[in-house]
Every structure is written in structure tokens, then in C-alpha cells.
N, C-alpha and C positions, 0 to 999 in steps of 0.2 A: 543651387550653389551651397556647398557645405564647407564651413571653415572650422578647422580644429586648431586651437592654440594650446601650447604647453608652457608651463613655467617650471623653473628649477626647484627641486626639493632640497632638503637638508643634505649636505655632502655625505653624511654617514649612511643615509638611506640609499643603497645602490640597487634595490630590487627593480627589475624591469616592470614597467607598467603595461599590463595586457591590453589596455585600450588603445594606446598609440605606439607601443612597441619600443619606446625609447627608455634608456637608463637614466636615472637621476632626475626624472621629471614627473610631474603630476599633471595629467591632462585636464584641461579646463572644460567649461561647458561647451558642448557641441551646439552649433547654430545653423539653422537653415532658414533662409528668407527668400521668398519668391513674390514678386509683384507681376501679375500676368493677366492677360485677357481671356485665356482659356478657362474652361470650367474646373471646379474643384471636385474631384471624384473621391468620395469618402472611402470607398473600399480600397482604392489605390493608395491612399494615404495610410490606411491601417496596415496594408501589406508592406509598406516601406519602413515601418517602425523598427528601430534597433534600440534595444535596451540592454544594460548590463545586469549581472546577477545582484548588484547592489540596489537596483531600483525597486521601490516598494509601491510607487504610485505613478500612473499615467493619466493625466487629465487632458481631455481635448474638448475644444469648443468649436462648434460649427455655427457661424452667424449666417442667417438667411434673410433675404429681402422680404419684408412684410408687405402686405397689400395696401397699407395706409401709411402716410407720412404727413405729420402735422394735421391730422384729422381729415385728410383728403385721400380718396382712393387713387392708387397709382398702378401703373403697368410694370414699371421697372425703376431702377436707380442707375444713373450714369455716374461712374466714379472717374475722377481725374486726379493725376498726381504730378508732382515735380519729382521724377524718379530718383535722381541722385541725392536730393535732399531727404527724400523719404528713406532711402537706404541708410543714409548717414544717421538720421534720427532713430531708426530702428536699432542700429548698432549701438548707439548711445544707451538706449533702453535696455538692450541685451547686456551691456557692460554693468549697468546699475542692478539689473536683475541678478547677475552673477555675484555681485558684492553682497546683496541682501539675503539670498537663499542658496542652499547647496543643491543647485539644479544640475542634473546630468546633461539634459539637452532641451532645446526649444526649437520648434518648427513653426513657421508662420507663413501663410499664403494669403495674400490679399488680391482680389480681382480688381481690374480697372476696365473701363468701357461700360457698356450697358449690361446690367445683370437683372434679369426678369424676376418678378415676384416668385417666391418659394424656391429660388435657386440660391446656393451658397455664395457668399461674397467674401467670407473670412474663415480660415482654419487656423487654430492655435493649438499646439500640443506642447505640454510641459511634462518632463520626466524627472522625478525626484525620489529621494529615499523614503519620504513620508507624504501622506495625503495632504496634511495641513500646509506644508511648504508648497506643494504642487498647486493646490487650490489658490492660495494667497498670491503666488507668483503669476499664475494665469490671469486672475482677475486684475491684478495691478497692471500687468502688461497691456491688457485690453483697454483699461481706463486711461492709461498714459498715452497709448497709441492714439486714441480718439482726441486727446488733448493736444498732443505735440506733433504728430506726423502729418505732413502736408498731403492729405488725401481728402478731396472734396467730393461731395455727392450732390447730384441734382435729380430730384424726383421726376419721373416721366409720367405725366397725368394719364389716367385711364383713357381719356378721349384722344390721346396722342399715340401713334404707333411708334415704337422704338426705332431709332435710326440704325439700320442693319450695318452701316459702315463702322459704327462705334462698337459693335459686338465682337 
């Protein structure tokens, strides 16, 4: 799901904005959010990237499931969420991110269900005019997501086979 929002510019500035094709507006940060059970295909995400000529930095983070959790060997992590609340919290974080940095776009995918070790559970991509802004915004978003978004994880011990119904 991609959401593009626009806001009115100064009335004297009547140039058409090439990003959204509207006159008298300045396009806001583009946002993509997916919470899904399917795998995150890195090459697919790279192929879907859209950036403007104003972008100078693209930062992406791919979070993968480690083979240990709290010092114990695991087979997978099962992620659960309260979807509507998670989407609401992500949008609040995106709003704050847009206020703090001149971000062109953000894309975030978080998996739910069982995610086996060495598989991606999170994709975050931030496009900005400069690398400092992109790095800072990406790290802030991940830190705040972990703190505020209702996504819970339960390690699946190595001795236990993941539940295929949850995958």
C-alpha cells in the first residue's frame, strides 16, 4: 500500500510538481508499509525502488533472524501483531520522521508468523537528499518501532519444530 500526501505551497509558487503532477502543492514523504506473512525478497525490493533526481542517499536495512535468542539456540522466531494498532503506530512514526528529516520516501516491511533463522524479518528503506539524514532517520525508525509498535516475538527453540500453520 503506497500513500502519497500533498500539502499546499505558497500561492505565488504555481509550478507543477513533477512528483505528484499537481499545481500549487509540494509532495510529502512517500510511505509504504507492509505487515505480511510471506518472505521478503531483497532483489524484488531493490527492483521496486523509485527515487527522484533530488535523492542523494538510499539506505536500506535488512533484519534477519539470528540463531540465538537470550543465549539459547533457536530454530525460528514467531512474530505476532495487533495489525490495526501496528499500522497506526507506524503511521505516527512516519509522521514524526517526516517532521524531523527531509525524507523523500520510506518503505517498511515486517513479517509476522514463523520466520526461520537466517531469513529476513524486516526491510526498511529510507531515501533522502543526504546520507546523514537517511542514516539517522533509518536508525531512529527501527529503534522507535521496537519500542512502540505492537509486534511481539516468541523464539522457537532448536529442539522444537516450527508450526507450519504459522508460516
